[in-house]
C-alpha positions as CSV (number, residue, x, y, z in Angstrom):
1,M,112.2,128.2,142.5
2,Q,113.4,128.5,138.9
3,I,112.4,126.0,136.2
4,R,114.6,126.0,133.2
5,S,116.6,123.8,130.8
6,C,119.8,122.3,132.3
7,S,123.0,123.6,130.9
8,G,126.5,122.4,131.2
9,L,127.9,119.0,132.2
10,E,127.8,119.8,135.9
11,E,124.0,120.3,135.9
12,L,123.6,117.1,133.9
13,E,125.7,115.3,136.5
14,A,123.4,116.7,139.2
15,C,120.6,114.9,137.4
16,V,122.5,111.7,137.7
17,Q,123.1,112.1,141.4
18,L,119.5,113.1,142.1
19,Q,118.4,109.7,140.7
20,V,120.5,108.0,143.4
21,D,119.2,110.3,146.1
22,V,115.6,109.9,145.2
23,W,115.3,106.2,144.2
24,G,118.5,104.7,145.8
25,Y,119.4,103.2,142.4
26,A,122.3,100.8,142.0
27,D,124.8,101.6,139.2
28,G,123.0,99.4,136.7
29,D,119.8,101.4,136.9
30,V,121.2,104.9,136.9
31,I,120.9,106.8,133.6
32,P,124.4,108.2,132.9
33,R,125.2,111.8,132.1
34,R,125.8,111.1,128.4
35,V,122.1,110.0,127.9
36,F,121.0,113.4,129.3
37,L,123.4,115.1,127.0
38,V,122.2,113.2,123.9
39,A,118.6,113.8,124.8
40,Q,119.2,117.5,124.7
41,K,121.0,117.3,121.4
42,I,118.3,115.2,119.6
43,G,115.2,117.1,120.5
44,G,114.4,115.8,124.0
45,Q,114.2,117.8,127.2
46,V,116.3,118.0,130.4
47,L,114.6,120.5,132.6
48,G,115.7,121.3,136.2
49,A,114.1,122.9,139.2
50,F,116.5,125.1,141.1
51,D,116.2,126.6,144.5
52,T,117.9,130.0,143.9
53,D,117.9,130.9,147.6
54,R,120.4,128.1,148.3
55,A,124.0,127.9,147.1
56,G,124.2,124.2,147.4
57,A,123.3,121.2,149.6
58,A,125.0,118.3,151.3
59,G,126.1,115.7,148.8
60,Q,125.8,118.2,145.9
61,S,129.1,120.2,146.2
62,H,130.3,119.2,142.7
63,A,127.0,119.8,140.9
64,T,124.7,122.5,142.2
65,Q,126.6,125.3,143.9
66,G,127.0,128.8,142.8
67,D,124.6,131.3,141.1
68,A,122.5,128.6,139.6
69,G,121.2,127.6,143.0
70,C,120.5,124.1,144.3
71,M,119.0,121.6,141.9
72,V,116.0,120.0,143.7
73,G,114.3,118.3,140.8
74,F,114.5,117.4,137.1
75,A,112.5,116.0,134.2
76,L,114.0,114.0,131.3
77,A,112.1,113.5,128.0
78,L,113.2,111.6,124.9
79,P,111.9,112.3,121.4
80,G,109.8,109.6,119.7
81,V,107.8,108.9,116.5
82,K,104.5,107.1,116.2
83,S,102.5,106.3,113.0
84,S,99.1,107.9,112.5
85,S,97.3,107.0,109.3
86,G,100.5,105.9,107.8
87,Q,102.2,109.2,108.6
88,P,105.0,109.7,111.2
89,V,104.0,111.9,114.1
90,S,106.5,113.2,116.6
91,Y,105.9,113.0,120.4
92,L,107.9,113.1,123.6
93,H,108.3,110.3,126.1
94,S,108.9,111.7,129.5
95,H,111.1,109.0,131.0
96,M,112.0,110.3,134.4
97,L,110.9,113.0,136.9
98,A,112.4,113.4,140.3
99,V,112.0,115.8,143.2
100,R,114.3,115.9,146.2
101,E,112.9,114.9,149.6
102,G,112.0,118.0,151.5
103,Y,110.7,119.7,148.4
104,R,107.9,117.3,147.6
105,N,104.2,118.2,147.9
106,A,105.1,121.8,146.9
107,G,103.9,121.6,143.3
108,I,107.4,121.3,141.8
109,G,106.6,118.1,139.9
110,R,103.6,119.8,138.4
111,R,105.6,122.9,137.4
112,L,108.2,120.6,135.7
113,K,105.4,118.9,133.7
114,L,103.9,122.3,132.7
115,A,107.4,123.5,131.6
116,Q,107.7,120.3,129.5
117,R,104.3,121.1,128.0
118,E,105.1,124.7,127.2
119,D,108.4,123.7,125.4
120,A,106.7,120.9,123.5
121,L,103.8,123.1,122.3
122,Q,106.2,125.8,121.2
123,R,107.8,123.2,118.9
124,G,104.4,121.9,117.6
125,I,104.4,118.7,119.6
126,T,101.0,118.0,121.1
127,R,101.4,114.5,122.6
128,M,103.5,113.3,125.5
129,E,103.6,109.9,127.2
130,W,105.2,108.5,130.3
131,T,104.9,105.4,132.5
132,F,104.0,105.4,136.2
133,D,103.5,102.9,138.9
134,P,99.8,102.1,139.5
135,L,100.5,101.7,143.2
136,E,101.9,105.2,143.7
137,I,98.9,107.3,144.8
138,K,100.3,110.8,144.6
139,N,101.8,110.3,141.2
140,A,98.5,108.9,139.8
141,H,96.6,111.9,141.2
142,L,99.0,114.4,139.6
143,N,99.1,112.6,136.3
144,L,95.4,111.9,135.9
145,H,93.5,114.4,138.0
146,R,95.6,117.5,137.9
147,L,97.3,117.3,134.5
148,G,94.4,115.6,132.6
149,A,96.3,112.6,131.2
150,I,94.4,109.4,130.3
151,V,95.5,105.8,130.3
152,R,94.7,102.9,127.9
153,R,97.7,100.6,128.4
154,Y,99.0,98.4,131.2
155,E,102.6,97.1,131.0
156,P,103.4,94.2,133.4
157,N,106.9,94.2,134.8
158,F,107.9,96.8,132.2
159,Y,111.4,97.5,133.4
160,G,112.2,94.1,134.9
161,S,113.8,93.9,138.3
162,S,114.6,97.3,139.9
163,S,117.0,98.4,142.6
164,S,114.7,101.3,143.6
165,R,113.8,101.2,147.2
166,L,110.4,102.6,146.2
167,Q,109.6,99.5,144.2
168,G,109.7,97.3,147.3
169,G,110.9,94.3,145.3
170,L,107.6,94.1,143.4
171,P,107.3,93.6,139.6
172,T,107.7,97.0,137.8
173,D,104.2,97.2,136.5
174,R,103.5,100.5,134.8
175,L,100.6,102.4,133.3
176,V,101.2,104.4,130.2
177,A,100.0,108.0,130.5
178,E,98.9,109.8,127.4
179,W,98.9,113.6,127.7
180,W,97.2,115.3,124.8
181,M,98.7,118.6,125.7
182,D,96.6,120.9,123.5
183,S,93.2,119.2,124.1
184,P,90.2,120.7,125.7
185,R,90.5,118.3,128.5
186,V,94.0,119.4,129.4
187,H,93.2,123.1,128.9
188,A,90.3,122.7,131.3
189,R,92.3,120.8,133.9
190,L,95.0,123.5,134.0
191,R,92.6,126.4,134.5
192,P,92.8,127.4,138.1
193,Q,89.1,128.3,138.2
194,T,88.1,124.7,137.5
195,A,89.9,123.2,140.5
196,E,86.9,123.3,142.7
197,L,84.7,121.6,140.1
198,L,86.9,118.6,139.7
199,P,85.8,115.3,141.4
200,Q,86.7,115.1,145.0
201,A,86.4,112.6,147.8
202,G,82.9,112.3,149.2
203,L,81.0,112.9,146.0
204,D,78.6,110.2,144.8
205,R,78.9,108.9,141.3
206,A,76.2,111.3,139.9
207,E,77.9,114.3,141.4
208,Q,81.3,113.1,140.1
209,G,80.0,112.8,136.6
210,E,78.5,116.3,136.7
211,A,81.7,117.7,138.1
212,E,83.9,115.9,135.5
213,Q,81.8,117.0,132.6
214,G,81.4,120.5,133.8
215,A,85.1,121.1,134.5
216,A,86.4,119.5,131.4
217,G,83.7,120.8,129.1
218,L,83.5,117.4,127.4
219,G,79.7,117.0,127.4
220,S,78.9,113.3,126.9
221,A,82.4,112.3,125.7
222,V,83.1,110.7,129.1
223,D,80.3,108.6,130.6
224,L,81.3,107.6,134.2
225,D,78.1,105.7,134.7
226,A,79.3,103.2,132.0
227,G,82.6,102.7,133.8
228,M,84.2,101.2,136.9
229,E,86.6,102.0,139.7
230,V,89.8,100.3,140.8
231,V,91.1,101.0,144.4
232,V,94.6,101.5,145.7
233,P,94.7,101.2,149.5
234,A,96.2,104.2,151.4
235,A,98.6,101.8,153.2
236,I,100.1,100.4,150.0
237,S,103.5,102.3,150.4
238,Q,103.9,100.9,154.0
239,W,103.1,97.4,152.8
240,K,105.7,97.6,150.0
241,A,108.4,98.9,152.4
242,D,107.9,96.2,155.0
243,A,108.9,92.6,154.2
244,A,106.3,91.3,156.6
245,T,103.4,92.9,154.7
246,R,104.8,92.9,151.2
247,D,102.6,90.0,150.2
248,R,99.6,92.2,150.8
249,A,101.0,94.8,148.4
250,A,101.7,92.1,145.9
251,A,98.1,90.9,146.1
252,V,96.8,94.4,145.4
253,Q,99.1,94.7,142.5
254,T,98.0,91.4,141.0
255,R,94.3,92.2,141.6
256,N,94.5,95.7,140.1
257,R,96.6,94.5,137.1
258,E,93.8,91.9,136.2
259,Q,91.0,94.5,136.6
260,L,92.7,97.2,134.6
261,Q,93.8,94.9,131.8
262,Q,90.3,93.5,131.5
263,A,88.9,97.1,131.5
264,F,91.3,98.2,128.8
265,A,90.4,95.1,126.7
266,Q,86.8,96.2,126.9
267,G,87.5,99.6,125.5
268,L,87.6,101.5,128.8
269,A,90.2,104.1,129.7
270,I,91.3,105.7,132.9
271,V,89.9,109.2,132.8
272,D,90.4,110.5,136.3
273,Y,91.7,109.7,139.8
274,R,89.9,110.2,143.1
275,L,91.4,110.5,146.6
276,D,89.2,109.1,149.3
277,A,89.0,110.7,152.8
278,D,91.3,107.9,154.2
279,G,94.0,108.6,151.6
280,S,93.1,105.7,149.3
281,G,93.2,106.3,145.5
282,R,90.6,105.3,143.0
283,F,91.1,105.0,139.3
284,L,87.9,106.1,137.4
285,L,87.4,104.2,134.1
286,A,85.0,105.0,131.4
287,P,84.6,104.9,127.6
288,W,86.9,107.6,126.2
289,N,85.6,109.1,123.0
290,E,87.2,112.5,123.1
291,P,88.8,113.9,119.9
Protein backbone atom coordinates (compact mmCIF):
# COMPACT_ATOMS: atom_id res chain seq x y z
CA MET A 1 0.00 0.00 0.00
CA GLN A 2 1.42 3.33 -1.08
CA ILE A 3 0.27 6.63 0.46
CA ARG A 4 1.13 9.69 -1.61
CA SER A 5 -0.22 12.91 -3.08
CA CYS A 6 -2.56 12.38 -5.99
CA SER A 7 -1.27 13.57 -9.34
CA GLY A 8 -3.01 14.18 -12.63
CA LEU A 9 -6.66 14.57 -13.48
CA GLU A 10 -7.32 10.83 -13.66
CA GLU A 11 -6.35 10.29 -10.03
CA LEU A 12 -8.46 13.25 -8.98
CA GLU A 13 -11.37 11.77 -10.92
CA ALA A 14 -10.82 8.52 -9.02
CA CYS A 15 -11.41 10.47 -5.80
CA VAL A 16 -14.74 11.62 -7.21
CA GLN A 17 -15.81 8.08 -8.09
CA LEU A 18 -14.72 6.74 -4.72
CA GLN A 19 -17.16 9.12 -3.01
CA VAL A 20 -20.01 7.50 -4.91
CA ASP A 21 -18.75 3.98 -4.19
CA VAL A 22 -18.31 4.57 -0.44
CA TRP A 23 -21.25 6.81 0.44
CA GLY A 24 -23.65 6.30 -2.46
CA TYR A 25 -23.89 10.05 -2.94
CA ALA A 26 -26.25 11.62 -5.45
CA ASP A 27 -24.78 14.19 -7.85
CA GLY A 28 -25.68 17.12 -5.62
CA ASP A 29 -23.52 15.82 -2.76
CA VAL A 30 -20.46 14.73 -4.74
CA ILE A 31 -17.42 17.01 -4.59
CA PRO A 32 -16.32 17.56 -8.21
CA ARG A 33 -12.83 17.08 -9.58
CA ARG A 34 -12.21 20.80 -9.89
CA VAL A 35 -12.47 21.22 -6.09
CA PHE A 36 -9.79 18.57 -5.56
CA LEU A 37 -7.63 20.37 -8.11
CA VAL A 38 -8.11 23.76 -6.49
CA ALA A 39 -7.39 22.30 -3.04
CA GLN A 40 -4.01 21.13 -4.27
CA LYS A 41 -3.21 24.49 -5.82
CA ILE A 42 -4.03 26.63 -2.76
CA GLY A 43 -2.20 24.71 -0.05
CA GLY A 44 -4.61 21.90 0.75
CA GLN A 45 -4.03 18.16 0.53
CA VAL A 46 -5.29 15.41 -1.76
CA LEU A 47 -3.64 12.19 -0.63
CA GLY A 48 -4.39 8.76 -2.05
CA ALA A 49 -3.91 5.19 -0.86
CA PHE A 50 -2.89 2.91 -3.73
CA ASP A 51 -2.78 -0.88 -3.78
CA THR A 52 0.28 -1.29 -5.99
CA ASP A 53 -0.30 -5.04 -6.36
CA ARG A 54 -3.47 -4.38 -8.37
CA ALA A 55 -3.61 -2.86 -11.83
CA GLY A 56 -7.24 -1.78 -11.46
CA ALA A 57 -10.64 -2.82 -10.18
CA ALA A 58 -14.15 -3.13 -11.49
CA GLY A 59 -15.73 0.27 -11.98
CA GLN A 60 -12.37 2.04 -11.98
CA SER A 61 -11.09 1.38 -15.50
CA HIS A 62 -10.80 5.08 -16.33
CA ALA A 63 -9.09 6.19 -13.17
CA THR A 64 -6.86 3.71 -11.42
CA GLN A 65 -5.20 1.31 -13.83
CA GLY A 66 -1.56 1.10 -14.69
CA ASP A 67 1.66 1.47 -12.73
CA ALA A 68 0.01 3.67 -10.09
CA GLY A 69 -2.03 0.73 -8.82
CA CYS A 70 -5.61 0.73 -7.64
CA MET A 71 -6.80 3.71 -5.57
CA VAL A 72 -8.53 2.34 -2.47
CA GLY A 73 -8.73 5.49 -0.34
CA PHE A 74 -8.14 9.21 -0.27
CA ALA A 75 -8.07 12.19 2.11
CA LEU A 76 -8.99 15.75 1.14
CA ALA A 77 -8.02 18.76 3.26
CA LEU A 78 -8.63 22.45 2.63
CA PRO A 79 -6.52 25.33 3.98
CA GLY A 80 -8.08 27.65 6.53
CA VAL A 81 -7.25 30.61 8.76
CA LYS A 82 -8.27 31.24 12.36
CA SER A 83 -7.61 34.24 14.58
CA SER A 84 -5.46 33.77 17.69
CA SER A 85 -4.82 36.82 19.86
CA GLY A 86 -5.71 38.98 16.90
CA GLN A 87 -3.21 37.23 14.62
CA PRO A 88 -4.08 34.96 11.67
CA VAL A 89 -3.09 31.33 12.17
CA SER A 90 -3.12 28.79 9.36
CA TYR A 91 -4.70 25.36 9.83
CA LEU A 92 -6.10 22.55 7.70
CA HIS A 93 -9.69 21.36 7.57
CA SER A 94 -9.74 17.68 6.59
CA HIS A 95 -13.07 17.61 4.81
CA MET A 96 -13.26 14.03 3.57
CA LEU A 97 -11.59 10.65 4.04
CA ALA A 98 -12.78 7.49 2.30
CA VAL A 99 -11.58 3.87 2.19
CA ARG A 100 -13.03 1.34 -0.22
CA GLU A 101 -15.01 -1.60 1.15
CA GLY A 102 -12.77 -4.63 1.39
CA TYR A 103 -9.84 -2.48 2.52
CA ARG A 104 -11.35 -1.18 5.74
CA ASN A 105 -10.16 -2.19 9.22
CA ALA A 106 -6.62 -2.51 7.84
CA GLY A 107 -5.22 0.78 9.15
CA ILE A 108 -5.45 2.65 5.84
CA GLY A 109 -7.53 5.49 7.28
CA ARG A 110 -4.98 5.97 10.05
CA ARG A 111 -2.11 5.94 7.55
CA LEU A 112 -3.83 8.63 5.51
CA LYS A 113 -4.25 10.79 8.62
CA LEU A 114 -0.60 10.30 9.56
CA ALA A 115 0.45 11.28 6.04
CA GLN A 116 -1.67 14.42 6.38
CA ARG A 117 0.04 15.18 9.67
CA GLU A 118 3.53 14.66 8.27
CA ASP A 119 2.88 16.97 5.34
CA ALA A 120 1.30 19.62 7.58
CA LEU A 121 4.12 19.64 10.12
CA GLN A 122 6.70 19.94 7.36
CA ARG A 123 4.91 23.15 6.36
CA GLY A 124 4.71 24.47 9.92
CA ILE A 125 0.98 23.77 10.35
CA THR A 126 0.22 22.27 13.76
CA ARG A 127 -3.59 22.24 13.84
CA MET A 128 -6.05 20.20 11.82
CA GLU A 129 -9.82 19.97 12.22
CA TRP A 130 -12.51 17.79 10.71
CA THR A 131 -16.10 16.83 11.39
CA PHE A 132 -17.37 13.32 12.09
CA ASP A 133 -20.67 11.64 12.86
CA PRO A 134 -21.09 11.06 16.62
CA LEU A 135 -22.94 7.81 15.86
CA GLU A 136 -20.10 6.23 13.85
CA ILE A 137 -18.26 4.16 16.45
CA LYS A 138 -15.18 3.13 14.46
CA ASN A 139 -14.53 6.67 13.24
CA ALA A 140 -14.81 8.07 16.75
CA HIS A 141 -12.39 5.47 18.09
CA LEU A 142 -9.83 6.29 15.40
CA ASN A 143 -10.15 10.05 15.78
CA LEU A 144 -10.14 10.26 19.56
CA HIS A 145 -8.41 7.18 20.91
CA ARG A 146 -5.81 6.33 18.29
CA LEU A 147 -4.99 9.79 16.89
CA GLY A 148 -5.45 11.84 20.07
CA ALA A 149 -7.89 14.46 18.79
CA ILE A 150 -10.18 16.26 21.23
CA VAL A 151 -13.68 17.71 20.73
CA ARG A 152 -15.29 20.85 22.16
CA ARG A 153 -18.00 21.60 19.57
CA TYR A 154 -21.22 19.94 18.43
CA GLU A 155 -22.83 21.05 15.15
CA PRO A 156 -26.48 19.91 14.75
CA ASN A 157 -27.49 19.00 11.19
CA PHE A 158 -24.25 20.56 9.94
CA TYR A 159 -24.60 19.63 6.26
CA GLY A 160 -28.39 19.58 6.05
CA SER A 161 -30.02 16.64 4.27
CA SER A 162 -27.65 14.06 2.82
CA SER A 163 -28.02 11.37 0.15
CA SER A 164 -25.42 9.18 1.88
CA ARG A 165 -26.76 5.72 2.65
CA LEU A 166 -24.64 5.75 5.80
CA GLN A 167 -26.63 8.67 7.21
CA GLY A 168 -29.85 6.66 7.30
CA GLY A 169 -31.96 9.75 6.75
CA LEU A 170 -31.00 11.23 10.15
CA PRO A 171 -29.90 14.84 10.62
CA THR A 172 -26.22 15.32 9.77
CA ASP A 173 -25.08 16.06 13.32
CA ARG A 174 -21.31 16.40 13.54
CA LEU A 175 -18.61 16.71 16.18
CA VAL A 176 -15.61 18.91 15.37
CA ALA A 177 -12.31 17.14 15.97
CA GLU A 178 -9.32 19.29 16.91
CA TRP A 179 -6.01 17.58 16.18
CA TRP A 180 -3.12 19.44 17.75
CA MET A 181 -0.59 17.53 15.70
CA ASP A 182 2.62 18.53 17.50
CA SER A 183 1.25 18.30 21.05
CA PRO A 184 2.51 15.91 23.76
CA ARG A 185 -0.90 14.19 23.69
CA VAL A 186 -0.64 13.34 20.00
CA HIS A 187 3.02 12.34 20.16
CA ALA A 188 2.17 9.95 22.98
CA ARG A 189 -0.85 8.47 21.20
CA LEU A 190 1.21 7.76 18.10
CA ARG A 191 4.01 5.96 19.95
CA PRO A 192 3.53 2.20 19.46
CA GLN A 193 4.80 1.39 22.94
CA THR A 194 1.93 3.31 24.55
CA ALA A 195 -0.82 1.31 22.85
CA GLU A 196 -1.17 -1.18 25.69
CA LEU A 197 -1.45 1.62 28.24
CA LEU A 198 -4.37 3.39 26.62
CA PRO A 199 -7.86 2.94 28.13
CA GLN A 200 -9.53 -0.32 27.13
CA ALA A 201 -12.87 -1.97 27.72
CA GLY A 202 -13.19 -3.58 31.13
CA LEU A 203 -11.15 -1.03 33.08
CA ASP A 204 -12.82 0.79 35.93
CA ARG A 205 -12.70 4.59 36.05
CA ALA A 206 -9.68 4.75 38.34
CA GLU A 207 -7.71 2.42 36.07
CA GLN A 208 -8.79 4.38 33.01
CA GLY A 209 -7.58 7.62 34.55
CA GLU A 210 -4.20 6.12 35.39
CA ALA A 211 -3.83 4.64 31.91
CA GLU A 212 -4.81 7.88 30.19
CA GLN A 213 -2.42 10.00 32.21
CA GLY A 214 0.39 7.49 32.00
CA ALA A 215 0.13 7.03 28.26
CA ALA A 216 -0.32 10.66 27.34
CA GLY A 217 2.13 12.01 29.88
CA LEU A 218 -0.27 14.78 30.81
CA GLY A 219 -0.19 14.53 34.58
CA SER A 220 -3.26 16.25 36.04
CA ALA A 221 -4.18 18.09 32.83
CA VAL A 222 -7.03 15.65 32.20
CA ASP A 223 -9.18 14.69 35.19
CA LEU A 224 -11.55 11.90 34.19
CA ASP A 225 -13.05 11.81 37.69
CA ALA A 226 -14.48 15.28 37.05
CA GLY A 227 -16.06 14.22 33.76
CA MET A 228 -18.80 12.04 32.33
CA GLU A 229 -19.50 9.40 29.67
CA VAL A 230 -21.91 9.38 26.72
CA VAL A 231 -22.78 5.98 25.21
CA VAL A 232 -23.35 4.96 21.57
CA PRO A 233 -25.01 1.51 21.37
CA ALA A 234 -23.27 -1.13 19.26
CA ALA A 235 -26.42 -1.69 17.18
CA ILE A 236 -26.68 1.93 16.07
CA SER A 237 -25.61 1.24 12.46
CA GLN A 238 -28.25 -1.47 12.07
CA TRP A 239 -30.90 0.81 13.57
CA LYS A 240 -30.01 3.57 11.09
CA ALA A 241 -30.12 1.22 8.11
CA ASP A 242 -33.55 -0.27 8.88
CA ALA A 243 -36.63 1.94 8.53
CA ALA A 244 -38.39 -0.14 11.19
CA THR A 245 -35.78 0.76 13.85
CA ARG A 246 -34.60 4.16 12.63
CA ASP A 247 -36.61 5.92 15.33
CA ARG A 248 -34.40 4.19 17.92
CA ALA A 249 -31.30 5.60 16.24
CA ALA A 250 -32.93 9.03 16.12
CA ALA A 251 -33.68 8.85 19.84
CA VAL A 252 -30.04 8.04 20.61
CA GLN A 253 -28.90 10.90 18.41
CA THR A 254 -31.20 13.36 20.17
CA ARG A 255 -30.23 12.17 23.65
CA ASN A 256 -26.51 12.27 22.92
CA ARG A 257 -26.77 15.66 21.24
CA GLU A 258 -28.35 17.14 24.37
CA GLN A 259 -25.84 15.51 26.70
CA LEU A 260 -22.79 16.54 24.67
CA GLN A 261 -23.96 20.11 24.10
CA GLN A 262 -24.64 20.50 27.81
CA ALA A 263 -21.20 19.07 28.66
CA PHE A 264 -19.44 21.43 26.24
CA ALA A 265 -21.37 24.39 27.69
CA GLN A 266 -20.01 23.40 31.11
CA GLY A 267 -16.42 23.49 29.85
CA LEU A 268 -15.89 19.78 29.35
CA ALA A 269 -14.24 18.29 26.26
CA ILE A 270 -14.19 14.83 24.76
CA VAL A 271 -10.72 13.55 25.58
CA ASP A 272 -10.98 9.86 24.69
CA TYR A 273 -13.21 7.10 23.38
CA ARG A 274 -13.69 3.65 24.83
CA LEU A 275 -14.95 0.46 23.18
CA ASP A 276 -16.99 -1.81 25.42
CA ALA A 277 -16.86 -5.59 25.17
CA ASP A 278 -20.21 -5.61 23.33
CA GLY A 279 -18.99 -3.14 20.69
CA SER A 280 -20.67 -0.06 22.13
CA GLY A 281 -18.71 3.18 22.19
CA ARG A 282 -18.27 5.63 25.05
CA PHE A 283 -17.23 9.25 24.77
CA LEU A 284 -15.09 10.19 27.78
CA LEU A 285 -15.47 13.85 28.75
CA ALA A 286 -13.35 15.81 31.19
CA PRO A 287 -11.97 19.33 31.74
CA TRP A 288 -9.31 19.94 29.08
CA ASN A 289 -6.48 22.14 30.30
CA GLU A 290 -3.61 21.00 28.11
CA PRO A 291 -1.34 23.61 26.52
